[in-house]
Each structure stands twice: as structure tokens, then as C-alpha cells.
N, C-alpha and C positions, 0 to 999 in steps of 0.2 A: 358449516365451513370448517375445514381443518386449518388451524392457525399455528405457524412456526415463529420462533424468535431467534434472531442472530444478534448477539451482543458482544461488545468489546470496547476497550478504550478508544478515544478519538485518534484517528491517524493510523490505525492498525490494519486497514485494508478491507473493511467490511463491505463498502460499496463496490470495490473492485471485485470482490468474491460473490456479490449478490446474484448475478446471472448464472454463474456456475452452480451455486448452491440450489437455486430454484430449479435448474435443469436436472441436477442429480436427484433431488428429492421429489421431482415431478410436481413442483409448486407453480400454480398458474399466475399468481399476482405477487407484486412486491410493493411494500411501503417503505420508502427510504427518504429521509430528510424532507418530509412533507409532500412527496410525490407518490402517485399511484401508477405503477408500471405493469404492463401486461405484454408478453411477447417481446420484451426488450424495448418497448416504446412507452412514452408517457401518455396516460389516458386522462389524468386529472391532477390537480394540485399545483402548489407553488413551492419551489425549492427553498429550504432554509438557507441555502448558500447565497440567495439573493439579498439576505438581510444585511444591515449596515453594522450590526454589533452582535456579539455572542449571546447576549441576553434574549434579544428578539429571535435569534436563530433557533435557540432551544425551544422557545414558545411555538415557533412555526413547526418544528419537527415533531412536537407532541400534540399538534392540532389544537392548540389553546384558543385560536381565533375561530369563533363560531361559524362565520361564513365559509372559511376555508374548510373546516371540518365537515360542514353540511354538504359542500360540493363533492368532496371525496367520498363520503358515505353514499351519496346518490350514485356516483360513478361505479362504486363497488357493487351496489345492488343491481345496476343496469348491466354490468359486465357478466354477472352470474358466474363468477369464478368459484370453484369448489375448495380452493386452498390459497393461503396467502402467507407471505414471509414478512415479518416486521423487523426492521433493523434499528438498533439503538445502542447507546453506550453502556447500558446495563439492563438487567431483567426488569428492574423497577420502571425504566423508561419504556420498554416494549409493553409491559403490562398497562402502563398509562395510555399508550397509543391504542391498545386493544379496547380499553375502557371508553376512550373518547369516540372511537369509530364503531362502538357497539358490536364488536366481533366475538364476544364471549371469551371464555378462558383459552389461554395458550396451551396447546397440546404437547409441543416439543420445543425444548430449549436447546439452542446450540451456542457455543462460544466460538469466537474467531479462531482460537487455538485449535478447535476441532476441524477446521477447514483450511487453515493456512499453516505452513511450517514456521518454525521459530525464525529462520532466516528471512522468509517473506515478510513476517511481521516487523522485524527490525528494519528491513529496507523501506517498508511503507512509512514507518515512523520517521525514519531519516529524511525521506523526501518531504514529508509534511513539515518537519522542524526546520529544514534548511531552505526549502523553496516555497513553502506555503501552498503547495498544490493539493487540491481536493478532486476526488473522482465522482462523477455522476454516471450511473449505469443506464444512460440513454444516449441516443445519437446526438452529435454536436449540432445538427440541424434543428433539433428540438429545444435547444437552449437559447433563451432570449439574450442575445449578445449585448444588448444595451444595458443590462443590469451590471455588467462587469467593466470596470475601468482598466483592469489589468489583464492578466493572461486568460485566454480561452482558446483551446485547441482540441483537435480530434485526439482521442485516446487510442485505444486499440480494439480491434475486432476480437470478440471472444468466441473461440471454437471449442467444441467437445466432440470427440470422435469424428473429426474432420467436418463437422456441421457447424455453421455459424449460428450462434444463439443470441447474438446481440453485439453491441459496441458501447464503448465508454467515451466520456468527454472529460477533459481536464480543465479545471477552472481555478482561479485564485480569488476567493471572496474578499470583500472589503474588510470583514471582521477579523481576518487572519493577517495581522500586520507584524507581529513580533516573531522574528525568525533568527535562528542561529546561523552565523557565518564562520566557516572554517577556511582560512586562506590556504592556497596550495602548499605554501611553505610548511604549514602545520602537518600536513600529510607526509611531506618529504622528511621532516624531522623525525617522525615516528618510524618511518621506513629505515632511515639511516641508523637509528638506535638499535633496530633489530638486526641489521646487517653487520654493523661494526663489531669486531671482535669474534666473529664466527670462526672457530678453529679450522674448519675445513675449507674456508674461502680465502683464496689468495688475492682476488680483486673482484670488485662488483661495480655495476653501473645501473642506475634507474633509467632505462631507455624510454619508458613511456609511463605517464601518470595522468589518467583522465579523471577529472573531478566535476564534470558538468552535472552528472546525476549520481548514481552509485559509483564510488571510486573503482577504477580498474588499473591494475599495476602490471608492468612488464619489467623484469629485471634480468640483466645478463651477468653471469658469474663465471670466474675461472676458479677451478678447484685446485687445492694444493697437492703437490706430489711429494713423496710417494702416496698413492691412494691406499689407505688402510681402513677404509670405511665403505658402507653401502651408499652409493651416490643417490639412487632414487629415494631411499629412506631419508637421507639427509635433506633432500629437496622438499620432500613431503613435510618433514618436521618444521622446516623453515616457513613453508606456506602456512602451516597451522599457527606458528608463533606470530607471524605477521597478522593473521586474521584475528587472533586473540588480542593483540595490541590495539588494533583498530576498534574492536568492540569496547575495549577498556576506555580508550580516549575519545571515541566519536560515537559509540553506540551502534556501530555498523561494521560488518565485515565486508571487504571488497567484493564486487561482483565477480571479479576474476583476479587471480594472482599467478601470473605466468612467469616461471623462472627458467631461463635458457642457460644450459651449461655450454659455454663457448669454447672451453679448452682446459688444459692443465698447465700449471706453472709451479715453479719451485716455491716452497713456502718461505 
């Protein structure tokens, strides 16, 4: 069996990327958080996300419990997959999983940064930190809903080359209870700091600020007359400035920064 490893820190989007990575590398099976997944569906295992605390969740994910480990090993053997992707927070963790499941040595190591952009990783971490949402790369109908007292909802369908290769489910495990909370006023304050004192702007207004998930911003501006500068270049620089400020203060750049030039006014 050919064994692959995908590792990266918690909350960076490994589970979200699992189905796409498996499809891209033509990997038949996935081991993620205690589950054995083939063809986008769970064949065996118990998810670490069902655990009540982080300590037992890690043990579940590395197949520490003998009964769980034996059941998944048997399912792997019976499935006769020729390749498998192991997902963990580090190479050490995926090596431990390979050892416990008796899969042999790992042939190929991938990092989450190899398969996700820097912006995608930041977005995944932001959602984990502020909303406590975790992704499972299986359909929501396969998730035992009674395990979760809080959020459980359908994630998104995963397509590659217009072909559906699976779907994800979003859950909020009991062991993830500490979350960061940023009031909307905090985002507004950072925006105002970036807009105030801009030499080329005569007037500005934040017309829309969505903060339910990844922040989205819409700003209306009036530029000063006479125009002695490149307006598209000025707008682009302002967008970049706002993005950098959000990364500095919140660890995330907005999903979108739409700046509308409404007109020209005397400075």
C-alpha cells in the first residue's frame, strides 16, 4: 500500500482539503480524526470530534484505543485500497497513526501549505478561533448528531473538474470551548483608522460590514479635486492597506474589500 501524510497545525484546513488532495493524488482511502473514509464516505471508525475533551480526542485520532484501532485495521484490509492518506497535526502524529494501523512506512509527506494558499489557511484558522467550527470530510447524514450538543450542519459539496468527489459536514465539538470574540465595533475602528487622513479622499462611508464569518467590507468614497493621482492605483493601495491592518489586528484579511468611487468633491 502506498501511504501519504498530510500534516499541519490544528484549524488550518486539513480536513477541508482531504477530499481534493486524495482525488488529485489518486489516493483511495483517507484516515482523518479516527475515521476511515473511502469514496467520500465513512467506512469505519469513530471521530475524535465526538470526544468530550482535547486529551481523549488526540488519543482517538492516533488510534490509541485497541478496539477502535482493530476495527479500522480490519476495514482497511477488507476494503483492499491500494493507497491511503493519513491526516494529522504533524509528521510525528501521522507516523504514529501508520504504526498503530500497521500500514508500513509513509512514502510521501505533504504539508497543508503545499495544498492551501496562505489566505485559505488564515481563513480556516480564523473560523476555528472565532466560531469553533470543525470540518469532517463526510456527508452530514453519516454524522451521529446526538454526539453534538451544539452546531452541526451540512458543509459544502466538493467538486473537481465539475465532478462531485464528496461533501463536508461542519460540527462544533464539546472540547472546543475557548473562542475569540471580536465585536463589530472592533472591525469598524480598524477600518476608520485606515480611512481617516487619506490625502486623496474627501469623504468616506462604510456602507456594509459583514462579520458573520470571514469579514466582508464595502466602502463608498468621494475623491478630492483636482485629481492629480491615479484613482485605480489609489484604490488598490487602500485595499491592500486595509487587508494588512486586518491581518495585523485579527489574523485574517477580509473575504472582500469593495471600494466604490461615488464622485469627486473639493478637498
